[in-house]
N, C-alpha and C positions, 0 to 999 in steps of 0.2 A: 168675811172668816179669820179664822183669829192669826193675830203677829206676831205673838209671843213665845213664840219658844228657837224664833229665829232671829230677835229680839236679841235671844237670853245666849244664843248664839255669836251672834256676831262680841254682843260683852264679852264676853271671855276669849273670844279671840285677838278683841281690842285692848283687853288690856293688858296694862303692863308687863305685869308680870311674865315672863318668860316664861315661851311649856313650848311642846316637844314636836320635834314635824314629827312627830309620829300623832300627837292629837290637836298638830295642826291641822295633820289630812285628814281623818274624820273629822273634828269640825268644821271645814268645805264641801265633803262629803254630805255629812247631815245639812247643809248650808243650805244647800241645792238640793235635797230630796223636799224642805219642806222648798221650797221657790218652784220645786211641780207641783207639791202641794195647793200651791197659791195659785195653782199656772196662771205664775209672774215669768216664768225662763223667756219671754223671747213678750215684747209690750206690746200691746196691745188698745182698741183710742176706749172698753171699758175700762182696764185696767181702777182703779182708786188710782187715785196718789199718791196715799201716803204706801201703798202696798208696793208703787211704781219706781219712790222714792229709796223703799228696804229694799229692792230689786240692784236696783244699782247699783246698793251701795253694799251689798253682798259678794256681789262680780268683783269689783271695786279693791273690794275687802281680801276676798280669792286672788284678785291680781296680782299686788300686791307683794302677797303672803308670798305667792310662786317666785318672786322675786328675792325673798330671799334662803329662801330653802336651793336655791338655783340651779329652778325649776324653769325654763326655759318654753321647752313646749307648751306646760298649761298654759305657763302664762299672756301664748299667745291665744290659745285657747278662749281663756277665760278674755282679751282683751276685744275677739274674734265676737263674744258674746256681748259687749259691754255699745258696739257699733252699734246695732241697732234702736238702743236706750240714750244712745247722744242724738240720735237725729231726733229725736220728743224731743221738740220742742218745751224751753225749760217754764214753760207755762202749762205743762201739765203738770209738774211738780211740785204744783200749789210756792209754798212759800222755803222747802228743804228744796235748795242747791244744792251743786254738786262745787269741790272744791276737787280734784282727786278726776277730775278732767284731762291737765294738760298733763300730768304726772304720767299715768298714766299711755297719754301718746304722746307723749317724748320717752317717756321708754322702750314704746314700741318702735322706734322711729334711732333708739341707739343696737335696740336688736338687730334692725336693717344693715348699720354699717357693724358689726361686730360680725355678718351672714355675707356680707359685700354685695349684696343686694339692694343696688345702687335701683334700679327699677321702681319697685315697692319700695324707696324710700321718696325718691318723688309723687309720684303716686298717691303717698298720703300727704305728704306737703304740701302738692299741687294741692289740693282738696281741702288746703287746711285754708290754704292763702288766702280764696276765696273764701271763705265760711268768715275768713276775717277783714277780711277790706272793708276795709272807712271806721274799720273800729283801731282807739286809739293808736298804742303801739304796735300794733298788730302781733308778729309771733317772733320779733328782739324785744317783745313788751314783757313777755313770760318766760322766766329763768328755766323750768322745764326743759321750752318747747326749742329754745332760743340754743342751751346747752344742742343736743344733736347738732341744728341747724351747723355753728362756730362748726366740729370737727366735722363736718362730713367739707365744708369748705377747706379747712385746714387740711385735711384730707388731700384735698386732691389738689391743694399749693405745693402739699408735698413739705407742706411746714412739722416735721413731728416733732417738733421741738413745744412749740405749743399744743400738740397734741396731752405732752409723753407732759407739759403743766396740770392743763388742764382735766387733768384721770388723777393729781394730786385728790389726796382729801381735803384740803381748802379748799379746792375747785372740786369739785363735785357739790348737783344744788340740794343731795339728801341722796342718804347713804346704801338708799335703792340704786342708783344709777352711781355710784361704786362699785356694785357684780357686773358691772353691764362693760364699764372704765377702762377694767381689769383687763377683760378677758380681748377688750378693744388691744389694747397694750399692747399680748401679747398677739395676736394676727401680726399688728407693727413690725414689731421685736421680730417673728419666719418672714415676716416681706422683704425685710432688712438684713439678715443672716442668707437670707435667699442671690441680694445682690451682693454681697458682697463676699461669697462659696465663687463668683466669673469673674470678678471688679477686682480682688489682689486671694495673691500668691501664698501671704499671710497680713499678721496685722503683731502687734502688743498689741498687753491684756490690759491695759489701761487705755488703749484708742477704743479699739472695740467693748469698752466700761462707757465711752461717749454715748458708740455709735449704735450699742443696743439700744443706749438707758437702761443698764443696771445698776443697781444698784454700792457695787464692790467688786473685788478681786474677783473672789470667791466666787462670788455667783457669776463670773464670766468665768470661772471653770468648769463652772457646772453647767450650763449652757451650751461652751462649746462639748461636751461634754459627750450630758445627753444628744446629739446633733454630728456627735464621729468623727467632732477634728478632734486635730496634734495640738493639744498641748506642752509646747517645751522649750525650756529658757525667757520666760514672760514675753513668749509670743504663740499665736494663734498660726495654723499649716492646716488651710485648708486643705481638704485627698482631692481634691476635684483635678484642684493646679498646682498639684506634687511635680510633678515634669514642667511647666510651666517656668520659663525661665525671663521674664521677662524682666526691666531695668527699674533698680530700684523709683529714677521715675516717671516710666509708666503707672507707676505704683501708687503714686501722688497726683497728675490729672486724675487716675482713676476711683481717686480717694474725693474728687469735688465733682464727681459723677455719683456717686454710689445710695445717696438717695434722692433726684432727681430720676435715676434707672425705676424703682421701684413706683414703677408706672401703671400697676394691675390694678386701684386707682381712679389712672386713668381712660386707660383704656372703659373699668365696667358707665364712667360717667358717656362717653364721647356713644356710648351703644345708641344711649339716651335721647340726646343728646342731637 
């Protein structure tokens, strides 16, 4: 069976020249058709090593490009199609090893974090830990796998400043991780905002900027308006709390607890352990 058509498609997909989303989608569709023609969408004991390696490379390329196209559902489908290939012993691929598995798996773990699916996160993580047992530095030694593991730990600790720092451009292990990292920060920001509405009647805009990990006071105003908060005289007033007559001392006491009160993540973890 000739693999020239599939190899040519992969060459186009991996070219440094930027391709339009439409062109990428078209090429990925053609690549899957070629895999069907080669009977290589699912690995079999009789699949030749070169075709096996090419099929894995095709699916990994599709997964990573789906991230860049911001198509998490498509990425998830590629990841699920890759799982049988990752169960095949490396020796079956001949001398054509993959250097993308940990990146794809790390991205999937990060996607699960953005969804708050901690049960699935720990299921995947437990499997990786069993597989990595006794192998060098384990997960911590892999920059792609250790990244979501650290983020999850900091989320459980309520160390949102560390999560925020790790999602900055210089903190992410690759360009693809930046896509889900931004989504994760947005999820955290919404959680903090919901807790702030319950903890405070109002907040100075400058304080809200730090609390919500926003870059400017203008961004705070935009965020506040999007949530229906009242912005007046340098402060944000939360609609749910306009009738709350608590003292400034009460507000200060509550301010030390806002991050800790963001316990949705912790509740999810408790259901697992």
